[in-house]
N, C-alpha and C positions, 0 to 999 in steps of 0.2 A: 732627566735621564739622558745620557748621551746616546748617539746613534748606535744601534746594535752592530757589533763587530761582525763582519762577514766571516762565515765559517770557512776556514782555509782547507781546501781538499788536498790530500797528499798527492804530490806530483809523481807520476810514474816515469819509467824509463822512456826517453824519447829518441834514443839512439837509433838511427835508420839502419835497417838490416842491410847487410852486404848483398851483392848481386847473387852470389851462390845460395845464400839463405832465402832470398826472394824467389829464386827458381824452385827451391825445395818447398816453400809455402805454396806456390802455384801448383806444384806437382801433387801435393797431398790434398789440396782443397778443390781440385778440379772435379767437376761433376759431369761435364760433357766429354765426349770422345776426343782423345788427343789425335790430331792429324799429324802424321810424320811428314818430313820434307819430301821423301820419296813418293808418298801417296799423293801429295799435292802436285808434284811435278807430273805424275802420271795423269791426273785429272786435267792439268793445264795442257798437256800435249794432246789429250783427247779432244779438248775444246778447240785447239788450233786446227786439228784435223776436221772437226765438224764445221768449222768456219772456212774450210777449204783453203788454208794457207798453202802457198806454193811448196813444192817438194824441197826447194833450196832453203826456204825459211824454216821449215820443220827440221832440216838437217842442222841449220845454224843453232836453233834452240837446243837440240839434242846434244850437239857437241859442246857448246859453251856452258850449258847447265851442268853437264857431266864434269867438266873441268873445274867449275867453281864449287861444285859439291865436294870435290876432293880437297880443295882449299879450305872449305868450312870444317872438314874433318881434321885437317892438319892444325887448325887454330883451336880445336877443342869444342866446337859448337855442338850442341845437343840436337841431333837431327831426328830423334825419335818423337819430338814434340815441336811442331812449327813455332808455337808461341814462346819457346825457350831459346830461339835464335835471336840474339840481341843486336842492337846497333853496334856495340863494341865488337861483336864477332865480324860484322861487315867491315868495320874499320881495320880490324886485324888482317882480314883477307886482302884488302887493298894494300896494306903495308907489306904483306908477304909477297904480293906480286911485284911491287916496286923494288923490294929487296932482291928479287930475282931478275931485275932489269928487264921486265916485260915492257913492251912498247905501250904507249898511251892508248893506241888504237885497240890493242888486245885487252887491256884493262877495261876500257870503255865498253867493249863488246860483251865481256863476261858480266860486268855490272848491269848492263842493260838487260841481259837475259835473266839475271837474278831478280832484278826489280820487276820484270814482267811476271815472274812466278809469285812474288809477294803481292803485287797489285791484283792478280787473279784471286789469291787467297782472301784479300779484303773484300773483293766483289762478291765472293761466295760465302762471306761471313765466317770464314775459318780463322780470320784474324781481325781484331778490332782496329789495328793500325800496323802499317808496314814498318819494319825496322829501318827501311831505307828512305822513309818519307822526307826526312830533313837532310839527307846525304846527297850532296851534289856530285855528279859524275865528272871525271877529269875532262877538262875542256880540250876539244880537238880542233885544231886550226885546219880547216879544209882548204886545200890548195888545188888549183887546176893542174892535173898531171900532163903527161906528154900528149901532144896533138901532132897530126901530120899536116904538112903543107900540101897544097894541090898538086905540086910537082911530085912529091913523095907518094901521094895517093895514086897518081897516074902510073908511076913506075911499078907499084905493087900490082895494080890491075892489069898492066900490060905483060906481067911475068908468066901467068899460066899458059900452057900450050892448049889452045882451044880445039885442037884436032883430036884430043884424047878425052876419055870419060872423066878422069881425075882433074885434068886442066879446066874443062868446062865447069865441073862442079865447084872447084875452088874459086873460079872467077865469079860465078853467081853467088857463092857464099860471101866473098869479100864485098861484092856489090850490095848484098843484102845488109851487111854491117854498115857500109858507107852511106846507104840511102834510106835506112830506117832508124839508125841510132839505137838499135835493139841490143840488149845484153846478151852475152854468149849463151847463157842458160835458156833464155827465151828463144833464141834461134835454134838451139839444139833440140828444143821441145816441139818445134813446128812440125805439122803434118801437111800432107798434100791438100787436105780439106781446108787448111787455113788460108790458102791462096785462092782468091776469087777474081778471075779474069773479067767477068762481066762488070763487077764493081771496081775492078782494077785496084785491089787492096789486099793487104795481108792482115789477118786477125791474130793477135798474140793473146792466148788464153792463159798460159802458165807464166804469169808475170810475178815480179818480186812482191808487189803489194796486193796481189790477188784481183786487181781490176783489169778486166778485158780491155785491150787496146787495139784499135783498128787504124792501120797506117796506109794511106794511099801509096801506090807504087809510082815511081817516076817512069817516064816512057822507056828510058834505058833499062831499068830493072825489069819492067814488064816484058819487054822484048826478050831479054836474056832468060827470064824465068820460063817463058813459053818454050824456048829452045831446050832448056833443061828438062822440062816435063816430057818432051818427046824423047830425049836421050835416056832419061831415068826410067820411063815406062810407068804405067799406072796399074799393072796387074801383078804387083809384087805382094808378098805376105806382109811386109812392113809398110806402114803408112807414113813413116818418117820422111820429111821433105829432103833432107840431105843424108845420103847413104854412102857406104863404102863400096868397093868393088864386089864385096861378098853380099851385097844387099842388106847390110846391117846398118842400123841407125848410127850416125856419127855423134859421138858425145862431145862435151865441151872441151875436154882435154885434147882430143884429136883435132878439133878445130883450131885450138891455140897452136898446136904443133905445126899445122899447115901454114898458118900465118907466119910463124917463126921461120919456116923454111924459105918462104918468099922474101922475107926481110933479109935473110942471109944472101940469098941468090941475087937480089938487087942492090945489096950493100946499104940498104936503107937503115938497117939496124946499127950501122956505124954512126948514124946521125940522130936517131931517135929510137926509143923502145917501142916495138910494134906488138900490139896485143888487140884482142877484140874490144877492150875498153878504150884503147887509143882511138879506134875507129869511132866509138860512141862519143868520146870527147870532141873528136874532129867534126862529127855531125853537128853537135851543139855549136861549136865555134863557127862553122860555115853558115849555119842558119842565122845566128846572131849577126854575123858580118853582112849577110844579105839583107838584113833589115826585118826579118821575121820577128814578130812581137814575142816577148818572153812567155806569155801565156800559151801561145800556140806551140812553142818549143817544149814547154812543160808537158802539154798534152801528148805531143808526139813521143817524148822520151819516157813518159810514165812516171814522172817525179810526183810525189805526194805533196811537195811544197816547193816554193821558189828558192829556198835557201841555197840549194846546190847550184842554181843557175845564176845567182847574183854575181859571182866572180867572173863568169863568162861575159856578163853584161859589162862589168867594170873593165875587163881586158879587151873585149872585141867589138863592143857596140859602136857603130859609126855615129850614133846619136850623141855620144859623149864628145866626140870631136866637133860635131856641129854646135853642141851646147857651149863649148869653149870659145868658138869663133863668133857665136851670136852676140851682137851688141858691142863688138870690139872696134868696129870701123867708125871712129868718131869724127873723121874729117868730112 
């Protein structure tokens, strides 16, 4: 007898369900509670607050997530159930932003914020996998922006009238930017308690990455700051370090306007764009040029990685010049 013939089983349909039908299957077979996009964002923001992210980081997430949420609605993403937001939805959002000619930096920021929400959902077991897991963000080419020369810096610092309240305040403000490399929001958040003359240092607590940073004061800054304390007075209702004539805290926008005024007054603005961040970049440049090692500069500026300082090293480090000359003299 020959080998028994295997019984052939009838082949069923093997056509893969379309994405819409897959969504429908997931919807009707789901047994656990569906988490909406908005609920997830609310929990994500609550966690950021619990981790004491800076006010400015919270504002960034609030703004960018709100904008990308609107994009998701426009491309037809189902926000009632986080699991139904697909990779295709994310690609459609990126395409939408490109079609509207948004800058790469803007697209990158919104996608970073969205990815943070999905990563949070995965950590909290609300999602098995982020729809952005295999999606690369647009590459941003970081370039060193405008920096000031020592001559331009001196012209700006010589501009305020030190015989007036506003002039002295603005001089100490610009000196703080120039000698600490701090961000404008970090300086705007400073209180009088942040300045310690015994240790001769300023402590920045409201930083971008949430890490407290202590910066030693230069002799010039320390001397100017002591004079400012006497003029400012210490018995005011506000504890803000830099205040207006009405004893109100100066905010970042007001600080930027004051710098712009001196840039116009000295005509430095005709040579370079003047801003608090230009002072910060100048701080990094001058430290690198002076031979301060990059790890110290990183700590002073509060960078979480060396990535943003690499270009400063490439542009301004004297070590590169020495490295080129080393070993060339063969005679």
